[in-house]
C-alpha positions in Angstrom: 207.7 231.1 -118.3 207.9 231.9 -115.0 209.6 230.9 -111.8 207.6 232.7 -108.5 207.8 231.5 -105.2 206.3 232.8 -101.5 206.2 232.4 -97.9 204.0 233.3 -94.9 205.9 234.5 -92.0 206.2 231.9 -89.1 204.4 229.2 -91.4 205.4 225.6 -91.9 206.2 225.5 -95.7 206.8 227.7 -98.8 206.2 227.1 -102.1 208.3 227.4 -105.5 206.1 227.6 -108.7 206.9 227.0 -112.1 204.0 228.5 -114.4 204.1 228.8 -118.2 201.4 229.9 -120.8 201.1 228.2 -124.4 198.2 229.8 -125.9 198.7 227.2 -128.7 198.3 224.4 -126.6 194.3 223.8 -127.0 194.8 223.0 -130.8 196.8 220.3 -130.2 194.5 219.0 -126.8 196.4 220.3 -124.2 195.7 223.3 -121.4 197.5 226.6 -122.4 198.5 226.4 -118.5 201.5 224.5 -117.5 203.9 223.7 -114.4 204.2 222.6 -111.3 204.6 223.6 -107.8 207.3 222.6 -105.0 206.1 222.6 -101.4 209.0 223.2 -99.2 209.8 222.9 -95.4 210.3 226.2 -94.0 212.8 225.1 -91.3 214.6 222.7 -92.9 214.3 223.4 -96.7 213.6 219.7 -97.3 210.9 219.0 -100.3 207.9 217.9 -98.7 205.8 217.4 -102.0 206.2 218.2 -106.0 202.6 218.7 -107.1 202.6 217.9 -110.6 199.5 220.0 -111.4 200.4 221.1 -114.9 198.7 224.5 -114.1 195.2 223.3 -112.4 195.9 224.7 -109.4 196.8 228.1 -110.4 193.8 228.2 -112.5 191.7 227.3 -109.5 193.1 229.8 -107.6 192.8 232.5 -109.8 188.6 231.6 -110.6 188.6 231.5 -106.7 190.0 235.0 -106.5 187.3 236.4 -109.1 184.4 234.5 -107.0 185.7 236.5 -104.1 185.2 239.6 -106.2 181.8 238.6 -107.6 181.0 238.3 -103.6 182.1 241.7 -102.8 181.8 243.7 -105.8 178.7 242.7 -108.1 175.6 244.6 -108.9 172.7 243.5 -106.7 171.4 242.6 -109.8 173.6 241.5 -112.8 171.5 241.4 -116.0 174.0 239.6 -118.3 177.4 238.5 -117.9 180.3 239.6 -120.7 183.2 237.2 -120.9 186.0 238.0 -123.2 187.9 234.8 -123.9 186.9 231.1 -124.2 189.9 229.4 -122.4 190.5 227.9 -119.2 189.7 231.0 -117.3 186.7 232.1 -119.5 185.3 229.2 -118.0 186.5 228.8 -114.4 185.8 232.4 -113.7 181.9 232.1 -114.8 181.5 228.5 -112.9 183.1 229.9 -109.5 181.5 233.4 -110.0 177.8 232.4 -110.9 176.8 231.5 -107.4 177.2 235.2 -106.7 175.7 236.6 -110.2 172.6 234.5 -110.3 172.3 235.4 -114.3 171.8 233.0 -116.9 172.6 235.3 -119.9 176.1 234.9 -120.7 177.7 236.8 -123.8 181.2 235.7 -125.1 183.7 237.4 -127.2 186.5 235.6 -128.8 188.8 236.8 -131.8 188.2 233.3 -133.2 184.2 232.6 -133.1 185.0 228.8 -134.0 186.3 228.8 -130.0 182.5 229.6 -129.1 181.3 226.2 -130.4 183.8 224.5 -127.8 182.7 227.0 -125.0 179.0 226.3 -125.6 180.0 222.8 -125.6 181.5 222.9 -122.5 178.4 224.5 -120.5 176.2 222.1 -122.5 174.5 220.5 -119.5 173.9 223.8 -117.6 170.8 226.1 -117.9 172.9 229.2 -119.3 172.2 230.9 -122.4 175.3 231.6 -124.2 175.9 233.6 -127.3 178.4 235.8 -129.1 178.8 239.5 -129.2 181.3 241.9 -130.1 183.1 243.8 -127.5 180.9 246.9 -127.7 178.0 244.7 -127.5 178.9 243.2 -124.3 179.8 247.0 -123.1 176.1 247.8 -123.7 174.5 244.7 -122.6 176.2 243.3 -119.6 176.8 244.7 -115.9 179.4 242.2 -115.1 182.4 242.0 -117.1 185.2 239.1 -117.1 188.3 239.5 -119.1 190.3 236.6 -119.5 192.9 237.3 -122.9 196.2 237.7 -123.4 195.5 240.9 -125.4 198.0 243.6 -125.6 195.7 246.2 -127.4 192.5 247.2 -125.1 189.5 245.2 -126.2 187.0 248.1 -124.2 186.9 251.5 -124.5 186.1 254.0 -122.2 182.9 255.9 -123.8 181.4 252.0 -123.9 181.2 251.4 -120.2 178.0 252.4 -118.4 177.4 253.6 -115.0 176.7 250.4 -112.6 179.2 248.0 -114.4 181.9 245.9 -112.9 184.8 244.4 -114.7 187.3 241.8 -113.5 190.4 241.8 -115.3 192.2 238.6 -115.6 194.1 238.7 -118.5 196.9 240.9 -118.2 199.6 239.4 -116.0 202.5 241.1 -117.4 203.6 244.8 -118.6 203.4 244.2 -122.1 199.6 243.0 -121.7 196.2 245.4 -121.6 192.6 244.3 -122.0 191.0 247.8 -120.9 191.6 251.3 -122.2 193.7 253.1 -118.9 190.9 255.8 -119.2 188.3 253.1 -117.9 190.5 252.5 -114.7 190.4 256.2 -114.4 186.4 256.5 -115.0 186.0 253.6 -112.2 184.6 254.4 -108.6 186.2 251.6 -107.3 189.5 250.4 -108.1 190.8 247.2 -106.7 193.9 245.4 -106.8 194.6 241.8 -105.4 198.5 243.2 -104.2 198.7 247.1 -104.8 202.7 246.5 -105.0 202.1 244.1 -107.7 199.8 246.0 -109.9 202.0 248.9 -109.8 204.4 246.4 -112.3 202.0 244.9 -114.4 198.4 244.6 -115.3 195.7 247.1 -115.8 196.2 249.4 -112.9 200.0 249.8 -114.2 199.2 251.3 -117.7 196.9 253.6 -115.8 199.4 254.7 -113.4 202.0 254.7 -116.2 199.7 256.7 -118.5 199.2 259.4 -115.8 195.4 258.9 -115.4 195.4 257.8 -111.6 197.1 257.8 -108.3 198.1 255.1 -105.9 195.9 256.6 -103.5 192.8 255.7 -104.9 193.9 252.1 -105.1 192.1 249.4 -102.6 193.5 246.0 -101.9 191.2 243.0 -102.3 192.4 241.3 -99.1 191.2 244.5 -97.3 187.9 244.8 -98.2 187.4 241.3 -97.8 188.6 241.7 -94.1 186.3 244.6 -93.5 189.2 247.2 -93.5 188.3 248.9 -96.8 185.3 249.4 -98.2 183.7 247.7 -101.5 180.8 248.5 -103.7 178.1 250.9 -101.8 175.8 252.0 -104.9 175.0 249.9 -107.8 175.5 252.7 -110.0 179.4 252.7 -109.1 181.9 251.7 -111.7 184.1 248.8 -110.3 187.3 247.3 -111.3 189.0 244.6 -110.0 192.6 243.9 -111.4 193.8 240.2 -110.6 197.5 239.8 -111.6 198.0 236.9 -109.3 199.5 236.6 -105.9 202.2 234.4 -104.5 200.1 234.0 -101.2 197.2 231.9 -103.2 199.7 229.6 -104.8 200.8 228.7 -101.0 197.7 228.4 -99.5 196.2 226.1 -102.2 199.4 223.9 -102.4 199.4 223.6 -98.6 195.8 222.6 -98.5 196.2 219.6 -101.4 199.6 218.8 -99.8 198.1 218.6 -95.9 195.0 217.0 -97.2 196.7 214.1 -99.0 199.1 213.8 -95.7 195.3 213.2 -93.4 194.1 210.5 -96.0 197.6 208.6 -95.4 197.4 208.7 -91.8 
């Protein structure tokens, strides 16, 4: 369970978020993500809104960040998309990124093959061609990969990653989680953090730095690429990695958007 907060200088509001992950919840029909957001007045401290979203807004803002990554870092032709995990992020990341990837071939890995049935059922009305594959098969066949698991032992190894591959790593949001072999980070031509400061303490970049495989000067930041201040992908042969650990500004902006839309509807 996490209690997180953030503010934007001179903004009207700040946000406090309670977020938790209960990974057995799907077995009893509940989302693994739970929590709420408090929208507070930055001048008075008054609580303006309690958003009992049960983790939904966090799920959406995380997937939206993944869509931003797809827009700027995907190879020009995505032959197949690899998904690690079958939970909420495995679904939302794919849904929001698809408009930028334009591929219908989806290979999915989960430690429980039974979960694939639910994943395929979720996309039953789409034209996607979804099948199960092991990690090595995904690395061989897919040049766009999204990892969304709470793994503590790497799922992908450096020797499996081919030139031109992009990986968006979402699952490792604490220091003990790791989905990628640290050597993969070193092999990448482009290493993007959602927050360099935060990725130095958790996630895939954290492990590569801790292992002494990379230095901070190799890192780019997602916001700066989106703003045109840093370069993104320049060749389809480049290996790119985006490490998304989740940043407070995303929570602030999505909570504000919901609250302000609610106020507009009341007026």
